[in-house]
Residue, then its C-alpha position, 0 to 999 in steps of 0.5 A: m628024217a625025223y628029230q626030236n625037239n621039247n621032247e616030242v617027235l615031229e614030222k619029216t624036216t623040210p627038205v634043206e633045198s627050201f631054205e637058204w643058208s649059211v655057215l658061220g665062223n664057229g661052223t654052225v650054220s644060219i637059216d637065212g631065208y625060206t623059198g619054199n611053199d609049205k605052210n607047215v615048216v620043220i626046220p633041220a637040226e643039222i644041214d650038210g653035217k653041221t648044227v643048226t644054231d641060228i635062224g637069221m635076220n628077216a630069215f622068214k619075213l613077210c612068209s604070209a602062208l606060214t601056218s606052224i614052225n618047229i624050231p629044233y632045240s639046237v637053235k639059239t638065236i633068232g634075229k630081228f624080224a625073223f618072223f615079221g608079218c608071217q600072218s597066218l602063223k597061228e602058233i610056235t614053241i621056242p626052244n630052251g637056250v635063246t635068251e633074247i626075242g629080238v626087235c620086231t621078231f614076231a610083229v604083225c603075226t596077226s593070227l598068232t594066238s599062242i607062243n611058249l617062250p622058253d625058260s632061258a629067255m631073259e629079254i622081250g625086245e622092242r616091238a616083239f609082238d606088235n600087232c599080234t593082235s589075236l594073241p590072248s595070252i602069253k607066259l613070261p618066264d621067272g628069268v625075263t629081266t626086260i620087257g622092251d619098247g613098244a614089245f606088245v603094242h596093239c595086241r588088242s586081243l590080251t586081256s591078262i598078263k603076270i609079270p614075273d618078279s625078275v623083270t626091273e623094266i617095263g620100257v615105253d608104250a609097252f602095252l600101248n593100245c591093248k584095249s583089253l588088257a583089264s588084268i596084270t600083276l606086277p613086281d613090287s619094284v619095276d620102272i615103268g616107262e612112259d605110256a607103257f599102259k596107255g590105251t588100255p583099261l589100267e592107263d588111270k592106275y598106271r599112268t607115268t609122266q616120265i619126260f625128258t627135259t634138255t636140262d638132263a644133259e650137259k650142253t656147251t654153246c655154238p661159236k656161230c649162233l650162241r645157242e646152248i647144244p648138247e656137249n658132244s654135239i659134233f654139229c650145231a643142231f640150229c645153224g649147222e656150224k661144225v662143233a667138234a666139241a668132242c672127239s666122236a672115236c674116243g670121246a675126248e674133249l677137243v682143244e680149241g683150234a686142235e687140228f687132230c684128237h690130242i687124245c687118239g690123234t684123229r684128224i677133227e677135219e674128217s669129223a673125227a670118226p673111224a674109217a670107213s671098211a667095207d668088210k663090216f657090212e653085208w651089201s647087195v647089188l642093186g638094179d642100177g649097179t649101185v650097193s645098198i648096205v643090208e647088214h651091220i655084221a660087226s661089233d663096232r658101235k661107232v660105225v661109218i659107212p663107205s661110199i664105195i664098195n667093189g668099185r660100186r657106189v653106195s646108194a642106200i640103207a636098206s629097212d632094218s639094216f641096223a635095227g636095234e644095234p647098240l651104235t653110239s654113233v653113225t656117219i652116211p656118206e654123200s653117195v646114199e640117197k636113200i635111208e630106207g624105212w626102220a633103217f636105225s630103228f630102236c637104236k637105244s645108245l644112238s646119240s650122234v648122226n652125220i647125214r652128208d648132203g646127198v642123201k635125198e630121202i629119209g624113210e618112215c621110221a628110219f630113226y623110230h625110237c632112238k632115245s639118245l639122240t638129242s640133235i640132228s643137222i638135216p642136209e640142204s639135199v633131204t627133200k623127203i622126211g617119211q612118216a614117224a621117221f624120228k617118232g619116239c627120239k624123247s630126247l630129240a630137242s633140237i634140228n636144223l632142217p632144209d628150207n623146202v624138206k617135205i615132212d610126212k606125218n608124225a615125223f617128230k611125234g614123242t619128240l621134244l620137238e612134237d609141238k613145233f611140227k604138229 
């Protein structure tokens, strides 16, 4: 069976048996994984009579033998990390209708030399092409408005690029260490993030000094240690005292001494958070019989992770599981022992993180580039904070740490605490 894509008739599609797939709520199909061995993959436009519209998160992640892939015109969504680490992938064409190249979608595709983006593309997500070290050029469509943080970081073969007039924002570290980038065309008016061109021949010309200071945020005073902390803190980042200055369920200012939020009625003693629901997550059973949270499948922005699912203890939050989500707050239960690498990376709106006592390890890059996070209290149970765990959290000004925690390299680089933890 052949199909039409970009006005070309392509080769026979790869057998359906080579894909893991699921039916979405609208009756279309998502490609969730690839189990075959072909170097050249042609995704079918239909499976079981249903249109293929999505390539899911991690679908082709670390398919190191993959050299080329044809995506049908029917696909409208490509998930984060979808082609992460496909180190033999040389070229790809994204069909028209796809509007976003998401978080780390093509990161570490070190052999990629050519990619065609559709006119429909509006956003290049965070780290979308991170470490695409062989990519010499890329044409951005006129409709693109945002180039995310670190979008082309370490693309050392990139020599020139034209940024269309539609772009209004170039993120932090967007072209960091693109050491061959000697020519760029920019719109007349565009916001350029800090270190966007650091480590390139253009560094001196486009040097930026955008530094966040704690004076940019409203502050309140911890009643126990009397230090200033961000107004919406639930815990004091210095002494760990529970402040509950604002209800994390509705954001209302709390009345001093109140047991319940006077606006939404949520009990403050329960950290003013919405109830946990297992229906909001994809999960898997680990070898020891406990559960790992794999993906957040709901649209809520204030998330409480359950401690029990189907009678099994939730012991881990898997890598990439919340990456790039528009979360504003998250509560991690005492049952969880490990927050794995990149779990909450690029959650740019995440301002409140409640880690309960019981968590033992925070993995590498777990909260990477959570730019709205201003303070956090790490419980006594945590023994290790991984490499670059909070790197790029440029608003992070205060933290409460256990006495004997091991802190790996660059855990707080790019934060307001960087000098303290060098």
